[in-house]
MARSETI-522104 format. One record per residue (C-alpha): y, x, z; residue in three letters. Coordinates in steps of 0.05 Angstrom, whole numbers, padded with zeros to 5 digits, always signed. Layout:
REM MARSETI-522104
YXZAla;...
//
This chain:
REM MARSETI-522104
-00840+00678-00634Met;-00866+00661-00561Ser;-00938+00667-00545Lys;-00937+00597-00524Gln;-00908+00575-00590Thr;-00957+00607-00629Thr;-01014+00584-00586Asp;-00996+00512-00589Glu;-00994+00513-00663Leu;-01059+00544-00665Phe;-01085+00493-00627Ala;-01053+00435-00655Gln;-01086+00455-00726Ile;-01150+00474-00694Thr;-01155+00404-00662Asn;-01146+00368-00726Arg;-01194+00417-00762Leu;-01246+00397-00703Ile;-01229+00323-00712Ala;-01244+00326-00785Gln;-01311+00357-00781Ile;-01337+00313-00727Glu;-01310+00252-00766Lys;-01350+00280-00830Gly;-01407+00313-00795Ala;-01460+00263-00825Gly;-01430+00264-00892Lys;-01452+00309-00947Trp;-01418+00283-01010Glu;-01344+00287-00974Lys;-01342+00344-00925Pro;-01274+00374-00898Trp;-01278+00432-00942Thr;-01275+00380-01006Thr;-01218+00343-00970Leu;-01170+00400-00958Ile;-01184+00427-01027Gly;-01160+00368-01072Glu;-01086+00381-01072Gly;-01096+00449-01094Gly;-01061+00508-01069Leu;-00997+00499-01031Ala;-00936+00534-01061Val;-00864+00553-01050Asn;-00826+00507-01096Ala;-00772+00564-01098Lys;-00816+00630-01107Thr;-00874+00595-01138Lys;-00916+00638-01090Arg;-00976+00612-01057Ala;-00980+00610-00980Tyr;-01033+00650-00951Gln;-01088+00648-00897Gly;-01070+00603-00836Phe;-01002+00577-00870Asn;-01039+00555-00924Gln;-01093+00518-00886Leu;-01037+00482-00844Val;-01007+00455-00913Leu;-01074+00435-00941Met;-01084+00394-00876Phe;-01016+00367-00874Thr;-01020+00346-00949Ala;-01090+00314-00936Met;-01063+00274-00876Asp;-00996+00249-00910Ala;-01021+00238-00976Gly;-00972+00283-01013Tyr;-00993+00287-01089Glu;-00959+00353-01100Val;-00965+00413-01052Ser;-00894+00445-01062Glu;-00859+00462-00996Trp;-00796+00498-00976Ala;-00750+00507-00922Thr;-00684+00463-00911Tyr;-00642+00516-00940Lys;-00688+00534-01000Gln;-00688+00457-01023Trp;-00611+00454-01017Gln;-00613+00519-01059Glu;-00657+00479-01112Leu;-00604+00422-01108Gly;-00642+00376-01066Gly;-00634+00351-00995Gln;-00685+00335-00943Val;-00681+00264-00922Lys;-00654+00246-00860Lys;-00710+00235-00802Gly;-00763+00278-00839Glu;-00801+00328-00797Lys;-00821+00391-00821Gly;-00885+00435-00815Ile;-00877+00497-00771Val;-00911+00560-00803Leu;-00915+00630-00779Val;-00888+00692-00816Lys;-00913+00758-00788Trp;-00890+00832-00803Gly;-00882+00901-00775Lys;-00830+00936-00745Thr;-00842+01018-00739Tyr;-00814+01058-00678Tyr;-00808+01129-00680Cys;-00841+01167-00629Gln;-00803+01233-00637Glu;-00763+01251-00574Glu;-00687+01231-00591Gly;-00699+01200-00661Cys;-00690+01128-00646Gly;-00712+01101-00709Tyr;-00729+01028-00715Lys;-00743+00997-00780Gly;-00791+00959-00828Arg;-00826+01023-00853Ala;-00849+01089-00823Ala;-00796+01140-00798Cys;-00807+01189-00860Gly;-00787+01250-00831Lys;-00825+01311-00834Asp;-00883+01308-00768Asp;-00851+01243-00742His;-00900+01191-00715Tyr;-00881+01122-00716Ser;-00917+01066-00681Arg;-00922+00998-00713Ala;-00910+00935-00671Ala;-00929+00863-00704Met;-00883+00806-00695Trp;-00884+00737-00710Ala;-00829+00690-00733Ser;-00836+00611-00738Pro;-00804+00580-00804Phe;-00804+00506-00821Thr;-00818+00475-00889Val;-00817+00406-00925Phe;-00857+00380-00978Asn;-00823+00360-01043Ile;-00834+00287-01026Ala;-00792+00290-00963Gln;-00727+00309-01004Gln;-00684+00277-01055Glu;-00656+00313-01114Gly;-00707+00353-01136Val;-00757+00313-01182Glu;-00832+00310-01172Leu;-00860+00356-01227Pro;-00908+00331-01279Glu;-00977+00339-01255Lys;-00999+00395-01284Ala;-01065+00389-01330Asp;-01123+00427-01306Lys;-01159+00472-01352Leu;-01218+00439-01389Pro;-01273+00438-01335Glu;-01315+00496-01384Pro;-01259+00540-01373Glu;-01255+00531-01297Arg;-01328+00540-01290Leu;-01320+00603-01330Ala;-01267+00629-01283Leu;-01323+00614-01226Ala;-01375+00652-01262Glu;-01328+00708-01274Gln;-01313+00715-01196Val;-01394+00724-01190Ile;-01403+00774-01245Glu;-01349+00815-01227Gln;-01359+00821-01152Ser;-01413+00870-01165Gly;-01453+00833-01114Ala;-01533+00844-01123Glu;-01556+00766-01120Ile;-01622+00745-01125Arg;-01644+00679-01144Phe;-01710+00647-01110Val;-01739+00580-01114Ala;-01723+00557-01042Gln;-01675+00515-01003Asp;-01641+00573-00964Arg;-01581+00613-00985Ala;-01565+00681-00945Tyr;-01532+00750-00946Tyr;-01570+00806-00914Gln;-01520+00860-00887Pro;-01574+00911-00882Val;-01601+00906-00951Ala;-01533+00884-00977Asp;-01564+00833-01017Thr;-01553+00759-01028Ile;-01609+00710-01041Thr;-01591+00643-01068Leu;-01635+00586-01094Pro;-01639+00581-01168Lys;-01584+00549-01204Arg;-01624+00483-01228Glu;-01636+00465-01152Gln;-01568+00454-01146Phe;-01546+00378-01165Lys;-01476+00406-01194Thr;-01444+00464-01219Pro;-01391+00460-01164Gln;-01449+00458-01110Gly;-01478+00525-01137Phe;-01409+00558-01137Tyr;-01392+00534-01069Gly;-01454+00566-01043Thr;-01444+00626-01085Ala;-01371+00632-01060Phe;-01395+00622-00987His;-01449+00678-00994Glu;-01398+00727-01029Leu;-01350+00715-00970Gly;-01400+00748-00923His;-01416+00800-00971Trp;-01339+00818-00971Thr;-01350+00836-00895Gly;-01393+00897-00909His;-01368+00963-00877Glu;-01363+00993-00949Ser;-01313+00930-00969Arg;-01274+00898-00915Leu;-01313+00920-00854Gly;-01318+00851-00810Arg;-01362+00853-00752Glu;-01409+00793-00773Ile;-01451+00782-00715Gly;-01522+00786-00694Lys;-01555+00717-00688Ser;-01546+00647-00699Phe;-01512+00619-00647Gly;-01464+00679-00619Asp;-01387+00672-00623Glu;-01383+00723-00674Lys;-01436+00697-00719Tyr;-01402+00625-00710Ala;-01338+00650-00733Ala;-01365+00690-00790Glu;-01392+00628-00819Glu;-01325+00594-00816Leu;-01293+00659-00849Val;-01347+00646-00908Ala;-01334+00572-00912Glu;-01256+00582-00912Leu;-01274+00642-00967Thr;-01306+00590-01008Ala;-01249+00539-01006Thr;-01198+00584-01020Phe;-01232+00616-01079Val;-01252+00545-01107Ser;-01186+00523-01103Val;-01159+00579-01136Ala;-01201+00573-01198Val;-01198+00502-01201Gly;-01264+00481-01186Val;-01283+00418-01141Thr;-01296+00447-01070Val;-01364+00437-01042Glu;-01404+00463-00981Pro;-01453+00512-00970His;-01528+00486-00982Ile;-01534+00493-00906Glu;-01465+00466-00888His;-01493+00413-00836Ala;-01535+00465-00798Ser;-01475+00507-00783Tyr;-01427+00452-00763Leu;-01444+00454-00689Asp;-01434+00532-00691Ser;-01367+00523-00722Trp;-01344+00476-00669Leu;-01372+00523-00615Lys;-01323+00582-00650Ala;-01263+00533-00655Leu;-01269+00500-00585Lys;-01273+00568-00550Ala;-01205+00592-00571Ala;-01158+00560-00615Pro;-01137+00623-00645Lys;-01204+00631-00673Asn;-01186+00593-00730Leu;-01119+00635-00747Tyr;-01167+00696-00748Leu;-01216+00659-00797Ala;-01166+00639-00840Ala;-01134+00708-00847Arg;-01199+00742-00858Asp;-01218+00683-00902Ala;-01156+00699-00947Gln;-01171+00774-00949Arg;-01238+00761-00972Ala;-01219+00712-01028Ala;-01161+00754-01051Asn;-01216+00813-01047Phe;-01259+00768-01100Leu;-01211+00745-01146Leu;-01175+00810-01150Arg;-01242+00837-01175Lys;-01248+00780-01218Ala;-01182+00793-01251Gly;-01159+00725-01230Val;-01089+00724-01221Gln;-01069+00727-01146Val;-00999+00767-01153Ala;-00963+00704-01131Ser;-00995+00705-01067Met;-00941+00732-01015Asp;-00974+00763-00957Glu;-00910+00759-00920Gln;-00905+00680-00931Ile;-00970+00670-00891Ala;-00999+00730-00868Ala;
//
C-alpha cells in the first residue's frame, strides 16, 4: 500500500473525528465517545472476529454516520462465500491490514518469509508492510439476512464485568472526595473521585477505564511515553489513547460509553494532537487497542476473537 494511500486514509478518518469533537465540544451528555460506541464492536461477518485498533475506529465512525444497526462487515468475496451479493453502486470502506516479512541477513541465504529464518545463528530483519482491503456492511448486500438483534446481558451482569476489569487489573486505586481523576506515573497509582460523586455507574467506569488506560502505559507494562506536562504533544496524544482505551473496553464489556470526568478540558489538546499529524489517530488507536486488550485479558474477558491481523 502506498504511503500516499495510507496518509489519505488517516487524514480522512482524522478529519471526521475532528468534526465530531468540534460539533459536540459543548455537549457533556452526548460526546463523540458515546456516539461511536453505541453500535458495539465491529466484527467480520464470516470469521466473527472483531476488527482492531484503527480499523475498529473507522468502522465505528462509518456505522455511526450511515446509521447501520448491525456492525457486521466482510469483503466482496466473503459476502459471496456467505451466499450474499453486494448491491450495485454500494461503496466499500477501505481498511488496512499490517504484516511483517522477514529477510535473512546471512550472506548467501536469501530467505524471505512470514517468520524468521530459523537456521542456527542466522539473523532475520523484519520489514512491516501495509495492504489495503475493502469491506461492506451487511446492509449493503442482499442474500444474507440481517441477524436478530442479540439481547444484551442484563445490566447487573454487564456492570459486574466492568467491575471485574478494575478489580483484576491489580492497579492501586485511591478514592478521594474531589472532582479530579488522574494517574501518577511516578507513584504508579490512580486517584478517582468517590463512586457516589458520579451521576451514573457508567460515568464511573468510563473515568476508571480512562485512568486504567494511562496505567497500562507504565514502563513495567506496555511502556508508552506518556508526556511530561499538560499541553505538550505527547501528553495530548496519551490522553487520546486513554479515551479510546475507555471506549474499546466499555464497548467490549457492554456498558454505555461515557467520557472521562475532565473530558471537556482535554478537547483542545486532543484537537492539537490530531491536527498536528493525521497519523496520530492511527497511532493512538493502535496503542489504545493494545491497552484495552491488556486490561480485558487480565480480567479474563474473552478477547481471543480479536484478530490482530485484521486491524493491527
